[in-house]
TORLUM-526797 format. One record per atom (N, C-alpha, C): residue number from 1; atom name; x, y, z. Coordinates in steps of 0.2 Angstrom, whole numbers, plus 5000, padded with zeros to 4 digits. Example, Ala and Ser with C-alpha at 12.3 -4.5 7.8 and 13.67 -1.06 7.14 Angstrom:
2
- 1|N|5066|4972|5039;
- 1|CA|5062|4978|5039;
- 1|C|5066|4984|5039;
- 2|N|5064|4989|5035;
- 2|CA|5068|4995|5036;
- 2|C|5064|5000|5039;
END
This chain:
136
- 1|N|5292|4904|4249;
- 1|CA|5286|4902|4251;
- 1|C|5287|4896|4253;
- 2|N|5284|4895|4260;
- 2|CA|5284|4888|4262;
- 2|C|5281|4882|4260;
- 3|N|5280|4875|4258;
- 3|CA|5275|4873|4257;
- 3|C|5273|4868|4262;
- 4|N|5267|4867|4261;
- 4|CA|5263|4862|4268;
- 4|C|5266|4856|4269;
- 5|N|5269|4853|4274;
- 5|CA|5270|4846|4274;
- 5|C|5264|4842|4272;
- 6|N|5265|4835|4269;
- 6|CA|5260|4830|4271;
- 6|C|5259|4826|4274;
- 7|N|5254|4823|4279;
- 7|CA|5256|4823|4287;
- 7|C|5254|4815|4284;
- 8|N|5260|4810|4286;
- 8|CA|5259|4803|4283;
- 8|C|5261|4798|4278;
- 9|N|5263|4804|4273;
- 9|CA|5263|4802|4264;
- 9|C|5270|4804|4262;
- 10|N|5275|4800|4260;
- 10|CA|5279|4801|4257;
- 10|C|5279|4808|4253;
- 11|N|5281|4813|4253;
- 11|CA|5278|4820|4249;
- 11|C|5285|4820|4244;
- 12|N|5285|4824|4241;
- 12|CA|5290|4829|4234;
- 12|C|5289|4835|4237;
- 13|N|5295|4838|4235;
- 13|CA|5295|4846|4235;
- 13|C|5296|4849|4230;
- 14|N|5294|4853|4225;
- 14|CA|5294|4854|4220;
- 14|C|5296|4862|4220;
- 15|N|5300|4863|4218;
- 15|CA|5301|4870|4218;
- 15|C|5301|4873|4209;
- 16|N|5300|4880|4211;
- 16|CA|5299|4883|4204;
- 16|C|5302|4891|4202;
- 17|N|5305|4893|4198;
- 17|CA|5311|4895|4198;
- 17|C|5308|4901|4190;
- 18|N|5303|4907|4191;
- 18|CA|5300|4909|4184;
- 18|C|5304|4916|4185;
- 19|N|5310|4918|4176;
- 19|CA|5315|4919|4178;
- 19|C|5313|4923|4169;
- 20|N|5316|4930|4167;
- 20|CA|5315|4932|4161;
- 20|C|5324|4931|4157;
- 21|N|5321|4931|4151;
- 21|CA|5330|4930|4148;
- 21|C|5337|4932|4148;
- 22|N|5337|4935|4154;
- 22|CA|5342|4938|4158;
- 22|C|5344|4936|4163;
- 23|N|5341|4931|4167;
- 23|CA|5341|4929|4172;
- 23|C|5336|4932|4177;
- 24|N|5332|4938|4179;
- 24|CA|5329|4942|4182;
- 24|C|5324|4940|4184;
- 25|N|5322|4936|4191;
- 25|CA|5316|4933|4195;
- 25|C|5313|4938|4192;
- 26|N|5305|4934|4191;
- 26|CA|5298|4939|4189;
- 26|C|5294|4935|4193;
- 27|N|5290|4939|4196;
- 27|CA|5281|4940|4197;
- 27|C|5275|4937|4197;
- 28|N|5272|4935|4198;
- 28|CA|5266|4932|4192;
- 28|C|5260|4925|4198;
- 29|N|5258|4921|4194;
- 29|CA|5252|4916|4197;
- 29|C|5256|4909|4194;
- 30|N|5255|4904|4200;
- 30|CA|5255|4897|4195;
- 30|C|5249|4894|4198;
- 31|N|5247|4889|4195;
- 31|CA|5244|4886|4197;
- 31|C|5245|4877|4194;
- 32|N|5245|4870|4201;
- 32|CA|5246|4866|4200;
- 32|C|5239|4861|4200;
- 33|N|5240|4856|4196;
- 33|CA|5235|4852|4192;
- 33|C|5237|4845|4192;
- 34|N|5231|4841|4197;
- 34|CA|5231|4835|4195;
- 34|C|5229|4834|4192;
- 35|N|5231|4828|4185;
- 35|CA|5221|4828|4181;
- 35|C|5221|4837|4178;
- 36|N|5213|4836|4180;
- 36|CA|5210|4844|4179;
- 36|C|5208|4846|4184;
- 37|N|5211|4845|4190;
- 37|CA|5207|4848|4195;
- 37|C|5213|4852|4196;
- 38|N|5214|4858|4197;
- 38|CA|5216|4864|4199;
- 38|C|5219|4864|4206;
- 39|N|5224|4859|4210;
- 39|CA|5225|4857|4215;
- 39|C|5228|4867|4222;
- 40|N|5232|4868|4219;
- 40|CA|5232|4872|4223;
- 40|C|5236|4880|4216;
- 41|N|5235|4887|4218;
- 41|CA|5232|4893|4215;
- 41|C|5238|4898|4220;
- 42|N|5243|4900|4218;
- 42|CA|5247|4904|4222;
- 42|C|5250|4909|4220;
- 43|N|5251|4916|4221;
- 43|CA|5255|4920|4219;
- 43|C|5262|4920|4220;
- 44|N|5268|4922|4216;
- 44|CA|5275|4921|4220;
- 44|C|5280|4927|4218;
- 45|N|5284|4928|4221;
- 45|CA|5289|4933|4221;
- 45|C|5296|4930|4218;
- 46|N|5294|4928|4209;
- 46|CA|5305|4924|4211;
- 46|C|5304|4916|4210;
- 47|N|5301|4914|4215;
- 47|CA|5301|4906|4219;
- 47|C|5295|4904|4219;
- 48|N|5292|4898|4219;
- 48|CA|5287|4897|4224;
- 48|C|5289|4889|4225;
- 49|N|5286|4884|4230;
- 49|CA|5287|4878|4232;
- 49|C|5280|4873|4232;
- 50|N|5279|4868|4233;
- 50|CA|5274|4865|4234;
- 50|C|5277|4858|4236;
- 51|N|5275|4856|4241;
- 51|CA|5274|4847|4245;
- 51|C|5269|4842|4240;
- 52|N|5269|4838|4234;
- 52|CA|5265|4834|4233;
- 52|C|5265|4828|4234;
- 53|N|5259|4825|4236;
- 53|CA|5261|4818|4236;
- 53|C|5262|4813|4230;
- 54|N|5264|4805|4227;
- 54|CA|5262|4802|4222;
- 54|C|5257|4806|4218;
- 55|N|5260|4806|4211;
- 55|CA|5254|4806|4205;
- 55|C|5258|4810|4200;
- 56|N|5253|4813|4195;
- 56|CA|5254|4816|4190;
- 56|C|5253|4825|4189;
- 57|N|5254|4826|4186;
- 57|CA|5254|4836|4187;
- 57|C|5258|4840|4183;
- 58|N|5252|4844|4182;
- 58|CA|5254|4852|4178;
- 58|C|5254|4858|4181;
- 59|N|5261|4859|4181;
- 59|CA|5260|4867|4184;
- 59|C|5259|4871|4178;
- 60|N|5255|4877|4179;
- 60|CA|5255|4882|4174;
- 60|C|5259|4891|4176;
- 61|N|5261|4891|4175;
- 61|CA|5265|4898|4175;
- 61|C|5264|4905|4170;
- 62|N|5261|4910|4173;
- 62|CA|5260|4916|4173;
- 62|C|5261|4924|4174;
- 63|N|5264|4926|4172;
- 63|CA|5269|4932|4172;
- 63|C|5265|4938|4167;
- 64|N|5263|4942|4166;
- 64|CA|5262|4947|4164;
- 64|C|5265|4953|4161;
- 65|N|5263|4949|4154;
- 65|CA|5268|4951|4148;
- 65|C|5273|4949|4145;
- 66|N|5271|4943|4148;
- 66|CA|5275|4934|4144;
- 66|C|5270|4928|4145;
- 67|N|5272|4925|4140;
- 67|CA|5269|4920|4137;
- 67|C|5267|4913|4142;
- 68|N|5263|4914|4144;
- 68|CA|5262|4908|4150;
- 68|C|5265|4902|4150;
- 69|N|5268|4897|4153;
- 69|CA|5271|4890|4152;
- 69|C|5268|4886|4157;
- 70|N|5269|4879|4153;
- 70|CA|5266|4875|4158;
- 70|C|5274|4868|4156;
- 71|N|5273|4866|4165;
- 71|CA|5277|4860|4163;
- 71|C|5274|4855|4167;
- 72|N|5273|4846|4165;
- 72|CA|5271|4842|4166;
- 72|C|5275|4837|4169;
- 73|N|5275|4835|4174;
- 73|CA|5277|4829|4178;
- 73|C|5275|4825|4182;
- 74|N|5278|4819|4184;
- 74|CA|5277|4815|4188;
- 74|C|5282|4811|4195;
- 75|N|5278|4811|4201;
- 75|CA|5278|4812|4207;
- 75|C|5279|4804|4208;
- 76|N|5285|4802|4210;
- 76|CA|5283|4794|4213;
- 76|C|5284|4791|4220;
- 77|N|5288|4796|4219;
- 77|CA|5289|4797|4228;
- 77|C|5293|4800|4232;
- 78|N|5298|4802|4238;
- 78|CA|5298|4806|4239;
- 78|C|5306|4809|4235;
- 79|N|5310|4815|4239;
- 79|CA|5316|4820|4235;
- 79|C|5311|4828|4234;
- 80|N|5314|4829|4229;
- 80|CA|5311|4834|4227;
- 80|C|5318|4835|4219;
- 81|N|5313|4842|4218;
- 81|CA|5319|4843|4210;
- 81|C|5315|4854|4210;
- 82|N|5319|4857|4206;
- 82|CA|5319|4862|4206;
- 82|C|5318|4864|4198;
- 83|N|5313|4868|4195;
- 83|CA|5311|4869|4186;
- 83|C|5311|4875|4184;
- 84|N|5315|4878|4183;
- 84|CA|5317|4886|4179;
- 84|C|5310|4889|4175;
- 85|N|5309|4890|4174;
- 85|CA|5303|4893|4170;
- 85|C|5308|4900|4168;
- 86|N|5311|4901|4162;
- 86|CA|5314|4905|4157;
- 86|C|5306|4908|4153;
- 87|N|5303|4914|4156;
- 87|CA|5298|4917|4152;
- 87|C|5301|4919|4146;
- 88|N|5296|4918|4140;
- 88|CA|5297|4923|4135;
- 88|C|5291|4930|4133;
- 89|N|5294|4935|4131;
- 89|CA|5290|4940|4132;
- 89|C|5283|4939|4127;
- 90|N|5278|4941|4126;
- 90|CA|5272|4940|4124;
- 90|C|5274|4944|4117;
- 91|N|5272|4944|4112;
- 91|CA|5272|4945|4107;
- 91|C|5270|4952|4106;
- 92|N|5266|4955|4111;
- 92|CA|5266|4964|4109;
- 92|C|5269|4966|4115;
- 93|N|5274|4963|4123;
- 93|CA|5278|4965|4125;
- 93|C|5284|4965|4121;
- 94|N|5286|4960|4118;
- 94|CA|5291|4960|4112;
- 94|C|5294|4965|4108;
- 95|N|5291|4964|4105;
- 95|CA|5288|4973|4101;
- 95|C|5290|4980|4104;
- 96|N|5287|4979|4110;
- 96|CA|5289|4985|4114;
- 96|C|5295|4987|4116;
- 97|N|5298|4981|4119;
- 97|CA|5303|4978|4121;
- 97|C|5310|4982|4116;
- 98|N|5308|4978|4110;
- 98|CA|5313|4980|4103;
- 98|C|5311|4987|4101;
- 99|N|5308|4991|4103;
- 99|CA|5307|4998|4102;
- 99|C|5310|5002|4106;
- 100|N|5309|5001|4112;
- 100|CA|5316|5004|4116;
- 100|C|5322|5003|4116;
- 101|N|5323|4996|4115;
- 101|CA|5333|4995|4114;
- 101|C|5333|4999|4107;
- 102|N|5329|4998|4102;
- 102|CA|5334|4999|4095;
- 102|C|5330|5006|4094;
- 103|N|5334|5011|4092;
- 103|CA|5330|5017|4089;
- 103|C|5329|5016|4084;
- 104|N|5323|5019|4082;
- 104|CA|5317|5015|4075;
- 104|C|5321|5022|4068;
- 105|N|5321|5016|4063;
- 105|CA|5325|5019|4059;
- 105|C|5321|5022|4054;
- 106|N|5320|5024|4048;
- 106|CA|5314|5029|4046;
- 106|C|5319|5030|4039;
- 107|N|5319|5026|4033;
- 107|CA|5322|5031|4028;
- 107|C|5318|5035|4023;
- 108|N|5323|5038|4020;
- 108|CA|5320|5044|4015;
- 108|C|5320|5050|4020;
- 109|N|5324|5051|4027;
- 109|CA|5323|5059|4032;
- 109|C|5327|5061|4029;
- 110|N|5326|5067|4028;
- 110|CA|5332|5073|4026;
- 110|C|5335|5076|4033;
- 111|N|5339|5074|4035;
- 111|CA|5343|5077|4042;
- 111|C|5348|5082|4039;
- 112|N|5348|5090|4042;
- 112|CA|5353|5095|4041;
- 112|C|5353|5096|4034;
- 113|N|5346|5096|4032;
- 113|CA|5348|5099|4025;
- 113|C|5350|5098|4019;
- 114|N|5352|5090|4022;
- 114|CA|5355|5083|4015;
- 114|C|5349|5076|4015;
- 115|N|5352|5076|4009;
- 115|CA|5346|5069|4008;
- 115|C|5348|5066|4004;
- 116|N|5348|5059|4005;
- 116|CA|5350|5053|4000;
- 116|C|5345|5049|3997;
- 117|N|5346|5050|3991;
- 117|CA|5342|5046|3987;
- 117|C|5342|5040|3987;
- 118|N|5339|5036|3991;
- 118|CA|5335|5028|3991;
- 118|C|5333|5024|3986;
- 119|N|5328|5026|3981;
- 119|CA|5327|5023|3977;
- 119|C|5324|5029|3969;
- 120|N|5327|5028|3965;
- 120|CA|5327|5033|3958;
- 120|C|5324|5030|3953;
- 121|N|5317|5033|3951;
- 121|CA|5312|5031|3945;
- 121|C|5317|5032|3939;
- 122|N|5317|5030|3932;
- 122|CA|5319|5032|3926;
- 122|C|5316|5037|3924;
- 123|N|5317|5044|3922;
- 123|CA|5311|5049|3918;
- 123|C|5311|5045|3910;
- 124|N|5304|5048|3912;
- 124|CA|5301|5045|3905;
- 124|C|5305|5047|3899;
- 125|N|5303|5044|3896;
- 125|CA|5309|5045|3889;
- 125|C|5305|5047|3885;
- 126|N|5309|5052|3878;
- 126|CA|5303|5057|3876;
- 126|C|5302|5052|3867;
- 127|N|5305|5046|3870;
- 127|CA|5305|5043|3864;
- 127|C|5302|5035|3862;
- 128|N|5296|5036|3871;
- 128|CA|5296|5030|3873;
- 128|C|5285|5033|3870;
- 129|N|5287|5027|3866;
- 129|CA|5277|5027|3864;
- 129|C|5272|5025|3866;
- 130|N|5273|5022|3874;
- 130|CA|5269|5020|3878;
- 130|C|5265|5028|3879;
- 131|N|5270|5031|3877;
- 131|CA|5268|5037|3884;
- 131|C|5266|5045|3879;
- 132|N|5259|5047|3881;
- 132|CA|5255|5050|3877;
- 132|C|5256|5056|3876;
- 133|N|5258|5061|3874;
- 133|CA|5261|5069|3877;
- 133|C|5258|5072|3879;
- 134|N|5258|5075|3881;
- 134|CA|5253|5078|3888;
- 134|C|5250|5086|3883;
- 135|N|5242|5089|3887;
- 135|CA|5241|5091|3880;
- 135|C|5242|5098|3886;
- 136|N|5240|5104|3881;
- 136|CA|5243|5112|3886;
- 136|C|5235|5113|3889;
END
């Protein structure tokens, strides 16, 4: 994605990279704010770049299934930087990923005719005075 040049002003090139926790590039949406005003909104495929004039900025990166991230920065003059946005799976997506990665474990399931007692309750004692005898 190419950035648009700022004519007659000193510009700063801000590059961003959206990655999952295993460094795979992600696609999504990025918005750049100056104060409360949105300056740019763009879709991206792994990376994005903007040429910015001096000022305070905030970026918001959104990728479906991941928690959105923000990054605030001040541009004082020319130059550039790259910021890596390492995205975390959202709660529901994390649960689905965990379920796919690890087989579910069920307790107390009989497999091939064998069972293991996981917890045993003591049998009621005949001498226990709190127990009433059963009526026929």
